[in-house]
C-alpha positions as CSV (number, residue, x, y, z in Angstrom):
1,M,-213.4,-70.4,-40.5
2,D,-217.3,-71.2,-39.4
3,S,-216.2,-71.7,-36.0
4,K,-214.8,-68.0,-36.2
5,L,-217.2,-66.9,-37.6
6,T,-219.5,-68.0,-35.5
7,I,-217.8,-67.1,-32.6
8,L,-217.7,-63.3,-33.8
9,A,-221.1,-63.6,-34.9
10,V,-222.0,-64.3,-30.7
11,F,-219.8,-61.8,-29.5
12,L,-221.5,-59.2,-31.5
13,V,-224.7,-60.4,-30.6
14,L,-223.7,-60.4,-27.2
15,L,-221.9,-56.6,-27.1
16,A,-224.7,-55.1,-29.0
17,N,-226.9,-56.3,-25.9
18,V,-224.9,-55.0,-23.6
19,E,-225.0,-51.5,-25.4
20,S,-229.1,-51.8,-25.7
21,R,-228.9,-52.1,-21.6
22,S,-230.9,-49.1,-20.5
23,T,-228.0,-46.9,-17.8
24,V,-231.3,-45.1,-16.2
25,R,-231.3,-45.6,-12.2
26,S,-232.2,-44.4,-9.1
27,L,-228.9,-43.1,-6.7
28,S,-229.8,-44.2,-3.6
29,S,-228.3,-43.2,-0.1
30,V,-226.7,-45.9,2.1
31,Y,-226.8,-42.7,4.9
32,R,-230.4,-42.0,4.7
33,G,-231.9,-45.5,4.2
34,Q,-230.1,-46.3,7.3
35,N,-230.2,-43.4,9.6
36,C,-233.6,-41.8,8.2
37,R,-237.3,-41.4,7.6
38,G,-238.7,-41.1,4.5
39,G,-236.8,-41.4,1.1
40,N,-233.7,-41.9,-0.1
41,L,-233.1,-41.8,-3.7
42,I,-231.5,-38.1,-5.4
43,K,-234.8,-36.4,-7.1
44,I,-235.1,-33.2,-8.6
45,H,-237.4,-30.9,-8.0
46,T,-238.7,-29.6,-11.4
47,E,-241.8,-27.6,-9.6
48,K,-239.2,-25.4,-7.8
49,C,-236.6,-23.8,-10.0
50,S,-235.4,-20.4,-10.9
51,T,-232.8,-18.9,-13.1
52,F,-229.9,-17.4,-12.7
53,S,-227.4,-15.9,-14.9
54,G,-229.9,-17.5,-17.7
55,K,-230.0,-21.4,-17.0
56,R,-232.3,-22.5,-14.8
57,H,-232.1,-24.2,-12.0
58,C,-234.2,-26.6,-10.2
59,V,-233.7,-28.6,-5.9
60,A,-232.2,-31.5,-6.0
61,K,-233.1,-33.5,-2.7
62,C,-232.7,-36.7,-2.0
63,D,-236.0,-37.3,-0.5
64,G,-237.3,-39.6,-3.6
65,S,-239.1,-42.9,-2.0
66,R,-239.8,-44.9,-5.6
67,T,-238.3,-45.8,-8.6
68,S,-240.8,-45.9,-10.5
69,D,-241.4,-42.2,-10.1
70,P,-239.9,-40.2,-13.6
71,T,-238.3,-37.8,-11.3
72,T,-236.2,-40.0,-10.2
73,R,-234.6,-41.4,-13.3
74,I,-231.0,-40.4,-13.8
75,K,-228.2,-41.3,-16.1
76,I,-224.2,-41.3,-14.8
77,E,-222.7,-40.1,-17.8
78,S,-219.0,-40.7,-18.4
79,V,-217.5,-37.3,-19.7
80,G,-213.3,-37.8,-19.9
81,G,-212.9,-40.3,-16.9
82,R,-215.5,-38.5,-14.6
83,K,-219.0,-38.5,-14.4
84,C,-221.8,-36.6,-14.9
85,I,-225.1,-36.9,-13.1
86,Q,-228.1,-36.3,-15.7
87,F,-231.9,-35.9,-15.4
88,T,-234.0,-36.3,-19.0
89,K,-237.6,-34.8,-18.9
90,N,-239.7,-35.1,-21.8
91,E,-242.5,-32.6,-21.7
92,N,-244.9,-32.2,-24.9
93,G,-242.7,-33.7,-27.4
94,T,-239.5,-31.2,-26.0
95,Q,-236.9,-33.1,-23.9
96,Y,-235.1,-30.9,-21.6
97,L,-231.7,-32.0,-20.0
98,Y,-230.7,-31.3,-16.2
99,A,-227.2,-32.0,-14.3
100,L,-226.1,-31.7,-10.7
101,K,-224.0,-29.4,-10.6
102,V,-221.8,-27.4,-7.7
103,V,-222.6,-24.1,-6.5
104,N,-221.5,-21.4,-4.3
105,G,-218.5,-23.9,-3.2
106,T,-220.6,-26.7,-1.5
107,N,-224.3,-26.5,-2.6
108,V,-226.1,-28.6,-5.5
109,V,-228.7,-27.8,-8.2
110,F,-230.2,-29.6,-11.2
111,E,-228.9,-27.1,-13.7
112,E,-230.8,-26.9,-17.2
113,G,-228.1,-27.9,-20.5
114,G,-226.9,-31.1,-18.7
115,C,-224.6,-33.0,-19.5
116,Q,-223.3,-31.5,-23.2
117,K,-219.7,-30.4,-24.2
118,P,-217.7,-28.0,-23.6
119,I,-219.0,-28.8,-19.9
120,E,-218.1,-27.2,-16.5
121,D,-216.2,-28.6,-14.3
122,G,-219.2,-27.7,-11.3
123,F,-220.7,-31.0,-13.2
124,L,-218.7,-33.6,-12.9
125,F,-217.2,-36.2,-10.6
126,E,-215.1,-38.7,-9.4
127,E,-216.3,-41.5,-8.8
128,S,-215.1,-44.6,-6.3
129,V,-216.7,-47.2,-5.7
130,I,-216.2,-49.5,-2.0
131,R,-216.9,-53.1,-1.7
132,I,-219.0,-54.4,1.0
133,R,-217.2,-57.8,2.7
134,S,-220.6,-59.5,2.3
135,G,-221.1,-60.5,-1.6
136,N,-220.4,-58.1,-4.4
137,S,-222.1,-55.6,-2.3
138,K,-220.7,-52.2,-4.3
139,R,-221.1,-49.0,-3.0
140,F,-220.7,-45.3,-4.8
141,V,-218.8,-42.2,-3.5
142,Y,-218.8,-39.1,-6.2
143,K,-215.9,-37.3,-4.9
144,K,-214.9,-33.2,-6.0
145,Y,-211.1,-32.0,-5.1
146,N,-210.6,-35.5,-3.6
147,T,-210.9,-33.4,-0.5
148,M,-214.9,-33.6,-0.9
149,C,-217.7,-35.4,-1.7
150,L,-221.8,-35.9,-2.4
151,A,-223.5,-36.2,0.4
152,T,-226.9,-36.1,2.0
153,D,-228.5,-35.0,5.9
154,C,-231.7,-36.5,7.0
155,D,-233.6,-33.3,5.4
156,G,-232.8,-34.5,1.9
157,N,-230.2,-31.9,1.5
158,L,-227.7,-32.2,-1.5
159,S,-224.3,-31.0,-0.8
160,L,-220.4,-31.1,-0.4
161,I,-218.6,-32.2,2.5
162,S,-215.2,-32.4,3.7
163,T,-214.1,-36.2,3.8
164,T,-210.9,-35.1,6.2
165,N,-209.1,-38.1,5.2
166,K,-212.4,-40.9,5.6
167,I,-215.2,-41.5,3.3
168,K,-218.3,-40.7,5.6
169,S,-221.6,-42.9,5.2
170,M,-223.3,-39.6,4.0
171,C,-221.3,-40.3,0.9
172,R,-222.1,-43.7,0.2
173,F,-224.7,-44.1,-2.8
174,L,-226.4,-47.2,-4.3
175,K,-227.3,-47.5,-7.8
176,L,-230.9,-49.2,-8.7
177,K,-232.0,-50.2,-11.8
């Protein structure tokens, strides 16, 4: 009986360690890293915000260059089998949440409010994993409607583009710690 309790205790300690790990990370564009000059991390520009329909919208670009930059540190939340990409900003003791949202069909912004319920469809992405032949390397694709994916270009703009039955390299991201 003691060995069962010991095994259970070890399992609970391991589970607690897994649960306590931070999921805050940076998302890096594979395309920008290989084909463009400049930063390749998704970044929120809180100094470039406007208000639309009572919600604050901030510029979302793929132009971050350091994982130590707090504006490139995001959390990927699971919501009903889909993913919501969220940024948390602490300012003067107040916490502000922003989430990546598709607006006007293909444009992408960070909208204040984050991944809080009830959550609109514009905040939710299907995450798929592409395994690379060499090693255990993975690439992540964030899709909408099975025909569009979150992508970036060499100008750092984030938008949805058509996948036309093939995932383009512009849609592939790495999760960095």
